[in-house]
MARBA-3410 file (N, C-alpha, C, O; in Angstrom, 1 decimal):
220
0.8,-1.5,-0.1,0.1,-0.1,0.0,0.8,1.2,0.2,0.3,2.2,-0.3 ~ 2.0,1.2,0.7,3.2,2.3,0.9,3.7,2.8,-0.5,4.1,4.0,-0.9 ~ 3.7,1.6,-1.1,4.8,1.7,-2.7,3.7,2.4,-3.3,4.0,3.6,-3.5 ~ 2.2,2.1,-3.7,1.1,2.5,-4.0,1.1,3.6,-3.9,0.8,4.2,-5.0 ~ 1.2,4.5,-2.8,0.8,5.8,-3.2,2.2,6.5,-3.0,2.2,7.7,-2.8
3.1,5.9,-3.0,4.3,6.6,-3.3,4.1,6.8,-4.9,4.1,7.9,-5.4 ~ 3.9,5.9,-5.3,4.3,6.0,-6.6,3.1,6.6,-7.2,3.4,7.0,-8.3 ~ 1.8,6.9,-6.6,0.6,7.9,-7.0,1.3,9.2,-6.6,1.1,10.1,-7.4 ~ 1.8,9.4,-6.0,2.6,10.8,-5.3,3.8,11.8,-6.6,3.9,13.0,-6.9 ~ 4.4,10.6,-7.1,5.3,10.8,-8.0,4.3,11.2,-9.4,4.5,12.2,-10.1
3.0,10.2,-9.8,2.7,10.4,-11.2,1.9,12.1,-10.2,2.0,13.0,-11.1 ~ 1.5,12.5,-9.5,0.6,13.1,-9.7,1.4,14.7,-9.7,1.1,15.7,-10.3 ~ 2.6,14.4,-9.0,3.9,15.4,-9.3,3.5,15.8,-10.6,2.9,16.8,-11.0 ~ 4.0,14.6,-11.3,4.0,14.5,-13.0,2.6,15.3,-13.8,2.7,15.9,-14.8 ~ 1.7,15.2,-13.1,0.4,15.5,-13.8,0.0,17.4,-12.9,-0.7,18.2,-13.4
0.7,17.4,-11.8,0.5,18.7,-11.5,1.3,19.9,-12.4,0.8,21.0,-12.6 ~ 2.7,19.2,-13.1,3.5,19.6,-13.7,3.2,20.6,-14.6,3.5,21.8,-14.6 ~ 2.3,19.5,-15.5,1.8,19.2,-16.9,0.6,20.3,-16.8,0.0,20.3,-17.9 ~ 0.0,21.1,-15.9,-1.6,21.6,-16.3,-1.1,22.8,-16.9,-0.1,23.5,-16.7 ~ -2.4,23.0,-17.9,-2.2,24.6,-19.0,-1.6,23.8,-20.0,-1.9,24.2,-21.2
-0.6,22.5,-19.8,0.1,21.9,-21.1,-0.9,20.9,-21.6,-1.6,20.3,-20.8 ~ -1.0,20.5,-23.2,-1.1,19.6,-23.7,-0.7,18.6,-23.7,-0.8,17.8,-24.6 ~ -0.2,18.5,-22.7,0.2,16.5,-22.8,-0.2,16.1,-21.2,-0.8,16.9,-20.5 ~ 0.2,14.9,-20.8,-0.6,14.2,-19.6,1.1,14.4,-18.3,0.9,14.4,-17.0 ~ 2.4,14.4,-19.0,3.4,13.9,-18.2,4.6,14.3,-18.8,4.4,14.5,-20.1
5.6,14.5,-18.5,6.9,14.8,-19.2,7.7,13.9,-18.5,7.5,13.7,-17.4 ~ 8.9,13.3,-19.5,9.9,12.3,-18.9,11.4,12.9,-19.2,11.3,13.8,-20.1 ~ 12.5,12.7,-18.9,13.9,13.6,-18.9,14.9,13.0,-18.6,14.9,11.8,-18.1 ~ 16.2,13.8,-19.0,17.2,12.7,-19.2,17.7,12.9,-17.9,17.2,13.8,-17.2 ~ 18.8,12.0,-17.2,19.5,12.3,-16.6,20.9,13.2,-16.6,21.8,12.7,-17.2
21.1,14.7,-15.9,22.4,14.6,-16.2,23.1,14.8,-14.8,22.7,15.2,-13.7 ~ 24.5,14.3,-15.2,25.5,13.7,-14.3,26.9,14.7,-14.6,27.3,15.4,-15.6 ~ 27.6,14.2,-13.3,29.0,14.4,-12.9,29.9,13.6,-13.3,29.4,12.5,-13.5 ~ 31.1,13.6,-13.6,32.4,13.1,-13.7,32.8,13.1,-15.2,33.7,12.3,-15.6 ~ 32.2,13.9,-15.9,32.8,13.6,-17.6,32.6,13.2,-18.4,33.1,13.4,-19.4
31.3,12.1,-18.1,31.0,11.4,-19.2,29.6,11.9,-20.2,29.1,13.0,-19.7 ~ 29.0,11.6,-21.1,28.6,12.3,-22.2,27.1,11.7,-21.8,26.6,10.7,-22.2 ~ 26.6,12.8,-20.6,24.9,12.4,-20.3,24.4,12.9,-21.6,23.6,12.1,-22.2 ~ 24.6,13.8,-22.1,23.6,14.5,-23.3,23.7,13.6,-25.0,23.2,13.9,-26.0 ~ 24.6,12.5,-24.6,24.4,11.7,-25.3,23.0,11.6,-26.4,21.9,12.0,-26.0
23.0,11.1,-27.7,22.0,10.2,-28.4,20.7,11.6,-28.2,19.8,11.4,-27.5 ~ 20.9,12.9,-29.0,19.9,13.8,-28.4,18.6,13.6,-29.4,17.6,14.3,-29.2 ~ 18.6,12.9,-30.5,17.0,12.5,-31.2,16.6,11.1,-30.0,15.4,10.7,-30.1 ~ 17.2,10.6,-29.3,16.7,9.7,-29.1,15.4,9.7,-28.4,14.5,8.9,-28.8 ~ 15.1,10.4,-27.3,14.2,10.3,-26.6,12.8,11.0,-27.3,11.6,10.5,-27.2
13.2,12.1,-28.0,12.2,12.4,-28.6,11.5,11.5,-30.0,10.5,11.7,-30.6 ~ 12.1,11.0,-30.0,11.7,10.0,-31.1,11.2,8.8,-30.2,10.4,8.2,-30.9 ~ 11.1,8.3,-28.9,10.8,7.4,-28.3,9.2,7.6,-27.9,8.1,6.9,-28.0 ~ 9.6,9.0,-27.4,8.0,9.7,-26.9,7.1,9.8,-28.5,5.9,9.7,-28.6 ~ 7.6,9.8,-29.0,7.0,10.2,-30.9,6.1,8.8,-30.9,5.0,8.6,-31.1
7.2,8.0,-30.6,6.2,6.2,-30.8,5.6,5.8,-30.2,4.7,5.0,-30.7 ~ 5.6,6.1,-28.5,4.7,5.7,-27.6,3.5,6.8,-27.9,2.4,6.3,-28.0 ~ 3.5,8.0,-28.1,2.6,8.9,-28.4,1.7,7.8,-29.7,0.7,7.1,-29.3 ~ 2.1,7.8,-30.9,1.6,7.2,-31.5,1.0,6.0,-31.5,-0.3,6.0,-31.7 ~ 1.6,4.7,-31.5,1.2,3.3,-30.9,0.6,2.9,-29.6,0.0,1.8,-29.6
0.8,3.9,-28.4,0.2,3.4,-27.7,-0.3,4.5,-26.9,0.0,4.8,-25.7 ~ -0.9,5.0,-27.7,-2.2,6.2,-27.2,-1.6,7.2,-26.3,-2.3,8.2,-26.1 ~ -0.5,7.1,-25.6,0.4,7.8,-24.6,0.0,9.3,-24.9,-0.9,9.4,-25.8 ~ 0.5,10.3,-24.3,0.4,11.8,-24.5,1.5,12.1,-23.6,1.2,12.5,-22.4 ~ 2.7,12.1,-24.0,4.1,12.5,-23.2,4.3,13.9,-24.0,3.9,14.1,-25.1
4.8,14.6,-23.1,5.2,16.2,-23.9,6.5,15.4,-24.9,7.3,14.5,-24.9 ~ 6.3,16.6,-25.9,7.0,16.3,-26.9,8.5,16.0,-26.5,9.0,15.0,-26.8 ~ 8.9,17.0,-26.0,10.7,17.2,-25.9,10.5,16.3,-24.1,9.5,16.2,-23.5 ~ 11.8,16.0,-23.7,12.5,15.1,-23.0,12.6,16.8,-21.9,12.5,17.9,-22.5 ~ 12.9,16.7,-20.6,13.4,16.9,-19.5,14.8,17.0,-19.2,15.1,16.0,-19.7
15.9,17.6,-18.8,17.0,17.8,-18.6,16.9,17.6,-16.8,16.1,18.4,-16.4 ~ 17.5,17.0,-15.8,17.6,17.1,-14.9,18.8,16.7,-14.0,19.6,16.0,-14.6 ~ 19.0,16.9,-13.2,20.4,16.8,-12.4,19.8,16.0,-11.2,18.8,16.0,-10.6 ~ 21.2,15.0,-11.2,20.9,14.2,-10.1,20.2,15.2,-8.8,19.1,15.0,-8.3 ~ 20.8,15.8,-8.5,20.7,16.1,-6.7,19.4,17.6,-6.8,19.3,18.4,-6.0
18.6,17.4,-7.9,17.6,18.3,-7.9,16.4,17.8,-7.5,16.2,16.6,-7.6 ~ 15.5,18.8,-6.9,14.4,18.5,-6.1,13.5,18.2,-7.2,12.6,17.4,-7.0 ~ 13.5,18.7,-8.5,12.9,18.1,-9.6,12.9,17.4,-10.4,12.4,17.6,-11.5 ~ 13.7,16.4,-10.0,13.9,14.7,-10.4,12.5,14.1,-9.9,12.2,13.0,-10.5 ~ 11.7,14.6,-9.1,10.8,14.3,-8.4,9.4,14.7,-9.3,8.2,14.3,-9.1
10.1,15.6,-10.3,8.6,15.8,-11.2,8.3,14.8,-12.4,7.4,15.1,-13.2 ~ 9.1,13.9,-12.4,9.3,13.0,-13.5,9.0,11.6,-13.2,9.8,11.1,-12.5 ~ 7.9,10.8,-13.8,8.0,9.4,-13.2,8.9,8.6,-14.1,8.9,7.4,-14.3 ~ 9.7,9.6,-14.7,10.6,7.7,-15.8,11.6,8.9,-16.3,11.2,10.0,-16.8 ~ 13.0,8.5,-15.9,14.1,9.2,-15.8,14.9,8.3,-16.8,14.8,7.1,-16.7
15.8,8.9,-17.7,16.4,8.3,-18.8,18.1,8.5,-18.3,18.4,9.6,-18.0 ~ 19.0,7.7,-18.3,20.4,8.0,-18.3,21.1,7.1,-19.4,20.9,5.9,-19.4 ~ 22.0,7.7,-20.3,22.8,7.4,-21.2,24.4,8.0,-21.2,24.8,8.6,-20.3 ~ 24.9,7.6,-22.1,26.6,8.2,-22.2,27.4,6.9,-22.3,27.0,5.8,-22.2 ~ 28.8,7.4,-22.6,29.7,6.4,-22.7,31.1,6.4,-21.7,31.8,5.4,-21.8
31.4,7.3,-20.8,32.0,7.4,-19.9,31.6,7.5,-18.5,30.5,7.1,-18.0 ~ 32.8,8.2,-17.5,33.0,8.2,-16.6,31.4,9.1,-15.7,31.2,10.2,-16.1 ~ 30.7,8.6,-14.9,29.7,9.1,-13.9,30.4,8.9,-12.5,31.0,8.0,-12.0 ~ 30.0,10.3,-11.9,30.1,10.6,-10.6,28.4,11.0,-9.5,27.7,12.0,-9.8 ~ 28.2,10.4,-8.8,27.1,10.9,-7.9,28.1,10.8,-6.7,28.9,10.0,-6.2
27.7,12.6,-6.4,28.2,12.8,-5.1,27.0,11.9,-4.0,26.2,11.1,-4.4 ~ 27.2,12.2,-2.6,26.8,11.8,-1.6,25.3,12.3,-1.2,24.5,11.7,-0.4 ~ 25.0,13.3,-1.8,23.8,13.8,-1.6,22.8,13.5,-3.0,21.6,13.3,-3.0 ~ 23.8,13.6,-4.0,23.1,13.0,-5.1,22.5,11.5,-5.1,21.5,11.2,-5.7 ~ 23.3,10.6,-4.4,23.0,9.7,-4.6,21.8,9.1,-3.7,21.1,8.1,-3.9
21.7,10.0,-2.8,20.8,10.0,-1.5,19.1,10.5,-2.6,18.1,9.8,-2.7 ~ 19.6,12.0,-3.1,18.3,12.2,-3.6,17.8,11.5,-5.0,16.7,11.7,-5.5 ~ 18.8,10.7,-5.6,18.2,9.5,-6.3,17.6,8.5,-6.0,16.7,8.1,-6.7 ~ 18.2,7.8,-4.6,17.3,7.1,-3.6,16.1,7.4,-3.3,15.1,6.8,-3.7 ~ 16.1,8.6,-2.7,14.6,9.0,-2.6,13.3,9.3,-3.7,12.0,9.3,-3.6
14.1,9.5,-4.8,13.0,9.7,-5.9,12.4,8.3,-6.1,11.2,8.1,-6.2 ~ 13.6,7.2,-6.3,12.8,5.9,-6.6,12.8,5.0,-5.3,13.3,3.9,-5.5 ~ 12.3,5.3,-4.0,11.6,4.5,-3.1,10.5,5.4,-3.1,9.6,5.0,-2.5 ~ 10.2,6.6,-3.7,9.6,7.6,-3.6,8.2,7.3,-5.1,7.3,8.2,-5.3 ~ 8.1,6.4,-5.6,7.7,5.7,-7.1,8.6,6.1,-8.2,8.2,5.5,-9.3
9.6,6.8,-8.3,9.8,7.0,-9.9,10.9,6.2,-10.3,11.6,5.7,-9.4 ~ 11.3,6.0,-11.6,11.7,4.9,-11.9,12.9,5.4,-13.3,12.7,6.1,-14.3 ~ 14.2,4.8,-12.8,15.7,5.0,-13.5,16.0,4.2,-14.5,16.9,3.4,-14.2 ~ 15.7,4.1,-16.2,16.3,3.9,-17.1,17.9,3.9,-17.4,18.3,5.0,-17.8 ~ 18.9,2.9,-17.2,20.1,3.4,-17.5,20.4,2.6,-18.9,19.9,1.4,-19.1
21.1,3.3,-20.0,21.3,2.6,-21.2,22.7,2.7,-21.6,23.2,3.7,-22.1 ~ 23.5,1.6,-21.2,24.7,1.5,-21.7,25.2,2.0,-23.3,25.0,1.4,-24.4 ~ 25.8,3.2,-23.0,25.9,3.6,-24.6,27.6,3.1,-25.3,28.3,3.5,-26.3 ~ 27.8,2.1,-24.4,29.6,1.8,-24.4,30.3,2.6,-23.9,30.5,3.7,-24.3 ~ 31.0,1.9,-22.8,31.7,2.5,-21.9,31.3,2.8,-20.3,32.1,3.2,-19.5
30.1,2.3,-20.2,29.2,3.2,-19.0,29.2,2.0,-18.2,28.6,2.5,-17.2 ~ 29.5,1.2,-17.9,29.5,-0.3,-17.1,29.8,-0.1,-16.1,29.1,-0.2,-15.1 ~ 31.1,0.2,-16.1,32.4,0.0,-15.0,31.7,1.0,-14.0,31.4,0.6,-12.9 ~ 31.6,2.5,-14.7,31.4,3.5,-13.5,30.0,3.4,-12.9,29.8,3.4,-11.7 ~ 28.7,3.3,-14.0,27.5,3.4,-12.7,27.3,1.9,-12.3,26.1,1.8,-12.1
28.0,0.6,-12.0,27.9,-0.3,-11.4,28.4,0.2,-9.9,27.9,-0.2,-8.9 ~ 29.6,1.2,-9.8,30.2,1.3,-8.8,29.1,2.5,-8.2,29.0,2.4,-6.9 ~ 28.4,3.5,-9.0,27.9,4.8,-8.5,26.3,4.4,-8.2,25.6,5.0,-7.3 ~ 25.9,3.1,-9.0,24.7,3.2,-8.1,24.7,2.3,-7.0,23.6,2.2,-6.5 ~ 25.6,1.6,-6.5,26.0,1.1,-5.2,26.2,2.2,-4.1,26.4,1.7,-3.0
26.1,3.4,-4.3,26.2,4.7,-3.4,24.9,4.5,-3.3,24.6,4.2,-2.1 ~ 23.6,4.5,-4.5,22.2,4.4,-3.9,21.7,3.7,-3.3,21.0,4.0,-2.3 ~ 21.8,2.1,-4.1,21.4,1.1,-3.4,22.6,0.4,-2.5,22.8,-0.8,-2.7 ~ 23.1,0.9,-1.8,24.2,-0.6,-1.4,24.6,-1.8,-0.7,25.6,-2.4,-0.5 ~ 22.7,-1.7,-0.3,22.7,-3.1,-0.3,21.6,-4.4,-1.1,21.0,-5.4,-0.6
21.6,-3.8,-2.8,21.4,-4.5,-3.1,22.6,-4.5,-4.5,23.4,-3.6,-4.6 ~ 22.5,-5.5,-5.4,23.3,-5.8,-6.6,22.1,-5.5,-7.8,20.9,-5.5,-7.6 ~ 22.9,-5.2,-8.9,21.8,-5.2,-10.3,21.8,-6.9,-10.4,22.7,-7.7,-10.5 ~ 20.6,-6.9,-10.4,20.4,-8.5,-11.1,19.5,-9.1,-12.6,18.4,-8.6,-12.9 ~ 20.1,-9.8,-13.2,19.6,-10.0,-14.9,18.5,-10.4,-14.4,18.4,-11.1,-13.4
17.2,-9.9,-15.6,15.9,-10.1,-15.1,15.7,-11.2,-16.3,16.0,-11.1,-17.5 ~ 15.0,-12.7,-15.6,14.7,-13.8,-16.5,13.8,-12.7,-17.9,13.2,-11.6,-17.8 ~ 13.9,-13.7,-19.1,12.9,-13.6,-20.2,11.3,-13.5,-20.2,10.5,-13.4,-21.1 ~ 11.2,-13.6,-19.3,9.8,-14.1,-18.8,9.5,-12.7,-18.3,8.2,-12.7,-18.2 ~ 10.1,-11.2,-17.7,9.7,-10.8,-16.6,8.7,-10.0,-17.9,8.8,-9.9,-19.1
7.8,-9.4,-16.8,6.8,-7.9,-17.5,7.1,-7.2,-18.3,6.3,-6.6,-19.1 ~ 8.6,-7.1,-18.2,9.0,-5.8,-19.0,8.9,-5.9,-20.5,8.6,-5.2,-21.4 ~ 9.4,-7.2,-20.3,9.2,-8.0,-22.2,8.5,-8.2,-22.2,8.7,-9.3,-22.8 ~ 7.2,-8.0,-22.1,5.6,-8.5,-22.5,4.2,-7.8,-21.9,3.2,-8.2,-21.4 ~ 4.9,-6.6,-22.3,4.3,-4.9,-22.5,3.0,-5.5,-23.5,2.2,-6.4,-23.3
3.2,-4.5,-24.6,2.2,-4.6,-25.9,2.8,-5.2,-26.9,2.2,-5.8,-27.7 ~ 4.3,-4.9,-26.9,5.5,-6.0,-27.6,5.9,-7.1,-26.4,5.9,-7.1,-25.2 ~ 6.1,-8.1,-27.3,6.8,-9.7,-27.0,8.1,-9.4,-27.5,8.3,-9.2,-28.7 ~ 9.2,-9.5,-26.4,10.1,-9.8,-26.3,10.8,-11.5,-25.6,11.6,-11.8,-24.6 ~ 10.3,-12.2,-26.5,10.9,-13.7,-25.9,12.0,-14.0,-25.7,12.3,-15.0,-25.0
12.9,-13.2,-26.2,14.5,-13.5,-25.7,15.3,-12.7,-25.3,16.5,-12.9,-25.2 ~ 14.3,-11.4,-25.1,15.0,-10.2,-24.0,15.3,-9.3,-25.3,14.9,-9.3,-26.4 ~ 16.3,-8.3,-24.6,16.2,-7.3,-25.5,16.7,-7.5,-26.2,17.5,-8.4,-26.1 ~ 16.7,-6.7,-27.6,17.4,-6.9,-28.9,18.3,-6.4,-29.3,18.2,-5.3,-28.9 ~ 19.4,-6.7,-30.0,20.5,-6.4,-30.0,21.1,-5.1,-31.7,21.3,-5.2,-32.9
20.9,-4.0,-30.7,21.0,-3.1,-31.8,22.4,-2.8,-32.8,22.4,-2.7,-34.0 ~ 23.5,-2.6,-32.1,24.9,-2.6,-32.3,25.5,-3.5,-31.5,25.0,-3.9,-30.4 ~ 27.1,-4.1,-32.2,27.7,-5.1,-31.7,28.8,-4.3,-31.4,29.2,-3.4,-32.1 ~ 29.3,-5.0,-30.2,30.9,-4.4,-30.0,31.9,-5.3,-29.2,33.2,-5.2,-29.3 ~ 31.2,-6.0,-28.6,32.3,-7.0,-28.1,32.2,-8.4,-27.9,32.9,-9.1,-27.1
30.8,-9.0,-29.1,30.7,-10.4,-29.3,29.9,-10.2,-28.2,30.4,-11.2,-27.6 ~ 29.4,-9.9,-27.7,28.5,-10.6,-25.9,27.0,-9.9,-26.6,26.9,-8.9,-27.3 ~ 25.8,-10.9,-25.8,24.6,-11.0,-25.8,24.3,-9.5,-25.3,25.1,-8.8,-24.6 ~ 23.0,-8.8,-25.6,22.2,-8.3,-24.7,21.8,-8.5,-23.6,21.6,-9.7,-23.4 ~ 21.6,-7.5,-22.3,21.7,-8.4,-21.5,20.3,-6.9,-20.3,20.3,-5.7,-20.2
19.6,-7.7,-19.8,18.8,-6.2,-18.8,18.9,-7.1,-17.4,18.7,-8.3,-17.1 ~ 19.2,-5.7,-16.6,19.4,-5.9,-14.9,19.0,-5.1,-14.4,19.0,-3.9,-14.8 ~ 18.5,-5.5,-13.3,17.9,-4.4,-12.2,17.9,-4.6,-11.3,17.9,-5.8,-10.9 ~ 17.7,-3.4,-10.2,17.8,-3.2,-9.3,16.2,-3.2,-9.0,15.3,-2.7,-9.6 ~ 16.2,-4.3,-7.5,14.9,-5.1,-7.1,14.8,-4.5,-5.5,15.7,-4.7,-4.8
13.6,-3.8,-5.1,14.0,-3.1,-3.8,12.0,-3.0,-3.2,11.1,-2.3,-3.3 ~ 12.4,-4.2,-2.4,11.1,-4.8,-1.9,9.8,-5.0,-3.2,8.7,-4.6,-3.2 ~ 10.3,-5.6,-3.8,10.1,-6.2,-5.0,9.5,-5.4,-6.1,8.9,-6.0,-7.1 ~ 9.6,-4.2,-6.1,9.8,-3.4,-7.0,10.9,-3.0,-7.6,12.0,-2.6,-7.1 ~ 10.7,-3.2,-9.2,11.9,-3.0,-10.3,11.6,-1.2,-10.1,10.6,-0.5,-10.3
12.9,-1.0,-9.5,13.4,0.7,-9.6,13.9,1.1,-10.6,13.6,2.2,-11.0 ~ 14.8,0.2,-11.4,16.0,0.6,-12.1,16.1,-0.1,-12.9,16.4,-1.3,-12.5 ~ 15.9,0.1,-14.6,16.5,-1.2,-15.1,17.7,-0.6,-16.6,17.6,0.2,-17.5 ~ 18.5,-1.2,-16.3,20.0,-1.2,-16.8,19.6,-1.9,-18.2,19.4,-3.1,-18.2 ~ 19.5,-1.5,-18.9,20.3,-1.9,-20.9,21.7,-2.2,-20.8,22.5,-1.3,-20.4
22.2,-3.1,-21.2,23.8,-3.6,-21.7,23.3,-4.5,-22.8,22.4,-5.2,-23.0 ~ 25.0,-3.6,-23.6,25.1,-4.4,-24.9,24.2,-4.4,-25.8,24.4,-5.3,-26.5 ~ 23.4,-3.8,-26.0,22.7,-3.8,-26.6,22.5,-2.3,-27.6,22.0,-2.3,-28.7 ~ 23.1,-1.1,-26.8,22.7,0.4,-27.6,21.3,0.8,-27.8,21.0,1.6,-28.6 ~ 20.2,0.1,-27.0,19.0,0.8,-27.3,18.5,1.9,-27.8,17.6,2.2,-28.7
19.4,2.8,-26.6,18.9,4.3,-27.5,19.5,4.8,-28.7,19.1,5.8,-29.3 ~ 20.9,4.0,-29.1,20.9,4.5,-30.1,20.0,4.3,-31.9,20.0,4.9,-33.0 ~ 19.2,2.9,-31.1,18.2,2.5,-32.1,17.1,3.7,-32.2,16.6,3.9,-33.3 ~ 16.8,4.5,-31.2,15.6,5.1,-30.9,16.3,6.5,-31.3,15.9,7.6,-31.0 ~ 17.6,6.3,-32.2,17.9,7.9,-32.8,17.4,7.7,-34.6,17.1,6.7,-35.2
17.6,9.3,-34.9,16.9,9.5,-36.4,17.9,8.6,-37.3,19.1,8.7,-37.1 ~ 17.4,8.0,-38.1,17.6,6.7,-39.5,19.0,7.1,-39.3,19.7,6.9,-38.3 ~ 19.4,8.0,-40.5,20.3,9.0,-40.6,21.7,8.8,-39.8,22.8,8.6,-40.3 ~ 21.2,9.0,-38.6,22.8,8.9,-38.1,23.2,7.7,-37.6,24.2,7.8,-37.0 ~ 22.7,6.4,-37.7,23.6,5.3,-37.8,23.0,4.3,-39.0,23.5,3.3,-39.4
22.0,5.0,-39.5,21.7,3.7,-41.0,21.3,2.7,-40.4,21.7,1.6,-40.9 ~ 20.7,2.5,-39.4,20.2,1.3,-39.0,19.5,1.0,-39.8,19.0,1.9,-40.5 ~ 19.1,-0.8,-40.1,18.3,-1.2,-40.7,16.6,-0.9,-39.8,16.4,-0.9,-38.6 ~ 15.6,-0.5,-40.8,14.3,0.2,-40.4,13.8,-1.0,-39.1,13.5,-0.5,-38.0 ~ 13.7,-2.4,-39.3,13.5,-3.4,-38.5,14.0,-3.4,-37.2,13.3,-3.6,-36.2
15.3,-3.1,-37.0,16.0,-2.8,-35.7,15.7,-1.5,-35.3,16.2,-1.2,-34.2 ~ 15.2,-0.7,-35.8,14.7,0.7,-35.3,13.7,0.1,-34.5,13.8,0.1,-33.3 ~ 12.9,-0.2,-35.2,11.2,-0.7,-34.6,11.7,-1.6,-33.5,11.2,-1.4,-32.4 ~ 12.5,-2.6,-33.7,12.8,-3.2,-32.2,13.2,-2.4,-31.2,12.6,-2.7,-30.1 ~ 14.0,-1.6,-31.2,14.2,-0.7,-30.3,13.2,-0.2,-30.0,12.8,-0.8,-29.0
12.5,0.6,-30.3,11.7,1.4,-30.1,10.6,1.1,-29.7,9.8,1.9,-29.5 ~ 10.3,-0.3,-29.5,9.1,-1.3,-29.3,9.7,-1.5,-27.6,9.1,-1.2,-26.6 ~ 10.8,-2.0,-27.8,11.3,-2.3,-26.6,11.3,-1.1,-25.4,10.9,-1.2,-24.3 ~ 12.0,0.0,-26.1,11.9,1.2,-24.9,9.9,1.4,-24.4,9.5,1.5,-23.2 ~ 9.1,1.5,-25.5,7.9,1.5,-25.1,7.4,0.6,-24.5,6.2,0.6,-24.2
8.1,-0.7,-24.2,7.7,-1.9,-23.1,8.4,-1.1,-21.6,7.8,-1.1,-20.5 ~ 9.9,-0.6,-22.1,10.4,-0.6,-20.8,9.6,1.1,-20.2,9.9,1.3,-19.0 ~ 8.8,1.9,-20.8,8.2,3.0,-20.6,6.8,2.8,-19.8,6.4,3.4,-18.9 ~ 6.1,1.8,-20.6,4.8,1.4,-20.3,5.2,0.6,-18.7,4.9,1.1,-17.6 ~ 5.7,-0.6,-18.8,6.3,-1.2,-17.5,6.4,0.3,-16.2,5.7,0.6,-15.2
7.4,0.9,-16.7,7.8,1.9,-15.5,6.7,2.5,-15.1,6.8,3.1,-14.0 ~ 5.2,2.7,-15.6,4.5,3.5,-15.4,3.4,2.6,-14.6,2.7,3.1,-13.7 ~ 3.2,1.4,-14.9,1.9,0.6,-14.3,2.5,-0.5,-13.4,1.9,-1.0,-12.5 ~ 4.2,-0.9,-13.8,4.8,-2.3,-13.0,4.1,-3.5,-12.8,4.1,-4.4,-11.9 ~ 3.6,-3.3,-14.0,2.5,-4.6,-14.2,3.2,-5.5,-15.2,2.6,-6.5,-15.5
END
């Protein structure tokens, strides 16, 4: 009951921020310190938003916000996306703010844009020292929203000849953070001319992104 109330609180705050606007809520990209390119994949979230609005009848603001890890504005967004290739540093205050956000019903999606892994695992231990990332099984509901991914995450780009993996941080039975690794999912959301990926691959990436966003909002 407490988790449901806190999730409702996050969504209510997001809805309040959208009053007098033409959308139901807004999602955000996380800005972090350490020198990593948090700003990578500039067209990815607008394209994912457009896909969700068009195919899932969502009413998300067309452009994402940018929010810092330590900002109180974090609580205005039910879904926050994080990406990059390099170093990530959360201060103690930022880690605590991010923890409070996630425990209050927020959701963090981390997409490794290649090179993020060794940094983000260490920094997320500051946020949840009591938890490890665990690989989610292919029958997890995040893979079975509107679009069915019976074999887990799609592979968008090849780097180290590794399979794509989806990891989660689960707190008291609730998935609060989903980490997509060795998939380059956000690259698949980008404008087609940026990477010239085949359209079927782009569509698979967008569908998986839609699943993540849907699950984040419903946890069903």
